[in-house]
N, C-alpha and C positions, 0 to 999 in steps of 0.2 A: 504494500499499500504506499503510495507516494503522498507526502504531506506538502502542502503549499503554505508558504508564509507570505504575508502581505505587510508592507510598510504602511504606517498610518499616512493617509492622504495628505495631511497637513505638512508632514516632513518633506514631501515631494515638492510642495509649493514654496517652501521657505527661500526667500531671496538672500538669506544670510548664511554663511558657511562656517564661520569661526566665532568663538566666544572668548572674551577676555574677562575673567572674573575679577570683580572689584568689591569694595565695601566702603562705607563711610569712614573717613579718617578718624583714628584714635585721637582723643582730645590732646594728648601730650605730643602729638606729631604736628599740630597746627601752630603755625607762627603767625603773629599779627604785628602790624606796624601802621600807625596812623589810620586805623579803621579798615585796612585791607588784611584779609586773612588768607593764608596759603598753606597747602600741604602737598607733598609730592607722593606719587605712587611708585611701585616697583619699576614701572616703565618710565616713559618720558612725559606722561600726562600729569596734569596738576589740577588740584581743587582750588577754586578761587571764590572768595566771598567779600562783600563790602558792607559796612554799616550804612544803613539808610538814615539820612538826617544827621543830626549832631552826634558826634562821637562821644559816648559816655565817659565819665571820669574813670570808672573801672570797667575796661573793655575786655578783660580776661574772660575766657570761656569757663563757665561753671559746670555745665552738664549737657549731655546729648538730649535733644528734644524728639526728633523724628526724621525718617527718610520717606520720600514720596515718589511713587511711580503712577503715572496717569495712563489708564488703558485707552487704546484707540477706540473711539465709539462711532466711527464712520460706517461700520458694517461691511467694509471692504475685506480683502484677503488678509490685510494686516491685523484684523480683529481676532487674534488668537489668544486664548486664555493664558494668563500669567505673562503676557508680553505687552509692552507699551513703551512710553517715553519716560526714562528715569529723569526726575526733575531736580531734586536737591536733597541735601542733608542739612537739617536745621539744628542749631545749638543755642542753648540759653547762655546769656552773658551774665557776669557777676552783677552788672547794673540791673536792678529790678525791672522786669517786664521787657527787656531788650533781647532780641533774637538776631542771630546771624545765619543767613542762608548761604551754603557753599555748593557750588556747581562743579560737576566733573568736567574737566578740560574747558571750563567756562561756557558750557552749553548743555542743552538737553540731549540725551542720546537714546537710541533704540536699545532696549534692554529686556532681559527675561529674568523672572524670579522663580521659574519652574524648579521645584525641588529644594527651594531655599526656605528654611523655617523662619518664623518670627514676622512674616508679612501677613497682614490682615486685610481682607477685602472690605471695602466700604462703597456704598452707592449714595451719592449726594444728588441734589436736584439737577445738577448740570453735568456731573462727572462720575465715572467709575474709577476708583483708585485703589491702590494697595499702599498701606503705610506700615512702617516698622518703627516701633517705639517701646520703651520700657526695658530695653536691653542695651548692652554696650554697643557703640556705633560700629565696631568691627564685626558684629554679628548681623548687621543689616547688609548681607551680601547680595550681589546681583551680577548677571552676566551681560556685559556690553556686547551687542551683536555687531560683528564686523561684516561689511558687505562682501559678497562672494567675489572671488577673483574673476575678471573678464575672460 
């Protein structure tokens, strides 16, 4: 008896071929100077964030707040579960009520959180999102999806 195996159809349609696993930067790896926050990754990419408005007196990072991935909601072929646009990692500053948003390579990137724990699905009035909070920032892992080679 011959058995046939089928690949999931979604895998055949994926326009991305490689993944680069990342996570929100650990607090002690983030440097700040004059309201600009940076952290480097193992590669050449960098996390960048800036304080909006007046720079607070105590602008040191106090704690991790959350990471955010927004699902594509256009209903097109990119609308695959656990994939979307990785937005940012947000941290609480020592100054009360002040937050800093850090962006991977200073942009939003196509990402997957498939198989990654700590992400929780939420549906808001306008968006479907996954957020990661209540854990160390390094535990908010995600895979940056790299375009397939031509």
